[in-house]
N, C-alpha and C positions, 0 to 999 in steps of 0.2 A: 310800328302800328300807330295810325293816327288817333288822336284823342277823340273820345266819344262825342264831344261837343264841337269838334273841328268842322269847317266847311266840307272837307273831303268825307268825313264820316256821315254827315247829314245827307250829302248827295249820294253816297253809296246806299243808304237806307231808302232814299226816294227812288233810286234807280231799281232796287230790288222790288219795291212795292209797284213801280210802273211795269216791270216785266211780269210780275205776278198778275197784274190787271190784264196785260196782253194774253196771258195764258188763260184767262177767264173768258176771252172772246169766243173760243170754241164751244164752251159750255153754253153760252148765250145763243150761239148759232144753233145748237141742238135743241134748246128749249123753245126757241121761237118757231111757231107752227107754219108760217108761210113759206112759199117757194123761194129758192135761193136768190133769184133775180130781183123779186119784189123786196126781199130782205135787204139786199145791197142798195136799192133805190131809196128806201127809208133811212138806211144807216148813213149814207153820204149826205142826204138832205139834212138830217139832224146835226151831223158833224160839221158841215160848212156854215150852217146857221149859228151854231154854238161858238165856232171859231170867230165868226164875224162879230158876235156879241163880245167876245174876248178882246178883239181889236179895238172895238168902240170904247169899252170900259177902260182899257189901258191907253187910249188915244194913240194907237199905232197906225201909221199910214200904210195903206195897202196898195198904193200906186205902183204899177210896173209898166214897162214899155209894152207896146202892142206885140213886138216879136217875142218877148218873154211870156206874155199871156198865152199866145197860141202854142208855144212850146210846152208850157205846163198844161194847157187845156187838152192837147192831144196826148200827152203822157197820162192824163186822167183816164183815157180809155184803157190803157194797159192796167192801171190801178183797179178799175172796175172789173175787168176780166179776171184779175188775180183774185179779188174778193168773191166774185160769183163762183169760180171754180173751187175756191176753198170751202165755201158753204155747201156746194154740191158734193164735195168730198166727204164732208161731215154727215150730210143727210143720207148718202148712199153707202156709208160705211159706219165708222165710229169716230169719236173725237180723237182717240189715241192714234188710229190709223192715219187720220187726216194730219195730225200734228207731226208725226214722224215722217210722213211723206213731204210735208212742207219744209222739213229740216234739210232737204236736198238743195235748198237755196244756196248753201255754202258751195256745193259742187258746181252748180250752174254759174255762180259768180266767179269761181276759181278758173273756169274754162273761158267764159264769155269776156270777162273784163280784159285779159291780156290780148285776146283776139281783136276786140274793138278798139284797143289802144295800141294795137300793132306791136305787142310785146311778146317776149318768148315765155311759153308756159313752163314753169319750173317743175323739177322732178317731185318736189314735195306735193304740188297740186295734182300731178298725175297719180301718185300714190293715194292721196286723200280721195280722189275721184273713184279709184278702183275699190277702196274700202267701202265708201258710201254706196256704190252700185252693188257690191256684194251683199251688203246689209239689206238694201231695198229688195234685191232678188230673192233673199231668204224670206222676207215678209210676203212677197208675191207667191212664193211656193207654198207657204203654210196658211195664208189668208186669201186663197184664190176666189172666195165668194165676194171679196171686197175689191175685185180688180178694177172696176169702174171708179170706185172711190179713190184708190191708189193713183190711178192715171190722172184723175182730176187734181189730186194734191200735188203730183209732180209737175203738171202743166201750171198749176198756181204758183209753185216755186219758181218756175222758169219766168213767168210774168213779173214776179217780185224781183228776181235778179235783174231783169232788163230795166225796170223803172228805178231800181237802186243805183244802177250804173249811171243812168241818166241824171239822177238827182246828185250823184257824187260830183258832177260838173256844176250843176246849178247852185249847190250849197256854197260854192266858192265866192258867189257874187251876191247872194241875198239870204235872208233869214229862213230857217226851215219852216216856221209856221206860215209864212207867206207862200212858200212852195206848196205846202200841204193844202192851204186854203184854195188856191187856183186849181190844183189837181183834183180836189174834192168836187169843185164846181164842174170841171170837165167830166169827171166820173159820172156825176148825177145827170148831166145833159146826155152823155152817150148812152147810159142805161135807159133814159127816158126815150131817146130816139129808137133804141132796140125794142122797147115795149110798144112804142107807137106802131112800129112796122109789124111786129109779131102779134100783137094783141088788138090792133086797131085803135079805136078811141076809147076802149075800155079803161077805166080808171084803175089805179093800183088797188089791190084788195083791201077791204075794210079790216080793221084790227080789233081783236078782243082786248080786254083789259090787261091780261098778262103779256100778250105780245107787245102792246104799246109800252108797258113798263119795261120790258126787256130791251126793246129797241132804243128807248131813251137812255138806258144804262149803256147800251152798246155805242150809240152815237156820241154821247157826251163823255162819260167816264172812260170807256175803253178806246175811244178814238181821239176826240179833241183834247181832253184833259191829259190823258196819257202821252199823247204825241208832244204836247207843249212841255210837259215834265221831263220826258225823255231827252229833249233838246236842251232844256235848261241845265241839267246836270253836266253837260259837256264843258261848262265854264270852268268846273273844278277837276273833272275826271278825263283821263286820256281816252282816246278813241279806241285803243286796244282794250282798256278795262272795260268800257262800255260794251264792246263787242263780245267779250268773254262772258259777262253777266247776262247779256241778252240771250245767250245760247241756253239759259235756264228756262226759256219760255215753254218749249215742248215738255220739259220735266214737270214744271208747275201744272201745265195743262192736263197732263196724263194723270197726275195725282188728283187734281180737281175732278176729272172725269170719274175716277174711281169713287170719290166721295159722293158725287151727285147721282151717278148712274149705276154703280155697283156692278152686278153680274153682267149687265149689258156690255161693259168695257172689258171683261175678262177675255183674254186671248190665249192662243196656244203658246207653248214654250218656244217655238220657232219664231213667233212675232217678237217676243221679248229678246231673244238672242240677236235678231236682226236689228231691233231698236237700239240695243246696247252698242252694236258695232257702229251704227250711224251716229248716235249721240256722242259716244266717246271720241269718235274720229272728229266730229265737229268742235268738240271741246279742245282737243289736242292740236288741231290745225292752227288756230291763231297763236297758241303758246309756242309751238315749235317755229312758226314763221317769225315771231318776235325775237326769239333766241338767235335765229340765223341772222337777222338784221343787226343785232347787237355785235355778233361775232364779226360781221362784215365791216362794221365801223371801227373795231378795235385794230 
């Protein structure tokens, strides 16, 4: 066990706080009254402006090649779609349903990453996929009134998987905050183009005081600050340890949803059974995979 004042212990605490903040994202999405697309428009605008302020204060250069800029800019479209679908999922179902659906990110990544890298899909990933699908199917069966929200959550997870795989290559050559900054700019531009086409020249909706307050929290604390903190801890913690703790996000989110929304977040026993299957599988997957890697090296 590391000492409580050691760099590892401090970074573990920071990471848990960061994941807790990410879990709070769903709560803010439910509290903000505006439609999902406008919500994302404001979120990414606030996020990339606050990240730019961070770069200016720390005197960090944000110069990238034109090729890199366009790669990140177009990846921003997938990021935007991911967030729009996620908030649509929350607003058409519940925070708990949206978060469990989003947990299928592990499934999509386990399938897509080896396919895109032309690698063989392992038996562990097949078993993991079958268990996650069975859990999601159980939720579908018992919470059929939330079918649209579940579908949006699953599609959101698919988008998150795609841009995560793209970013796994980008992170080899440049800092994560730089990647995030240009993807957020891209996301904002693509959402703006969509709103321009679908809504004409109508400006984004006006905000009441509570919406503005929640959006500022969402854009700064839950997006920019949490992202920078999540990257910073990787100096002391292994990628495996970070991934394992990050899996607590839906758990924190569901607990927070109960605290904030009470009976509205109460589900059937079938939902909780399906959620336990999905979440326990997600926790066990990196643990078993890491053990298999260690055995292979021995």
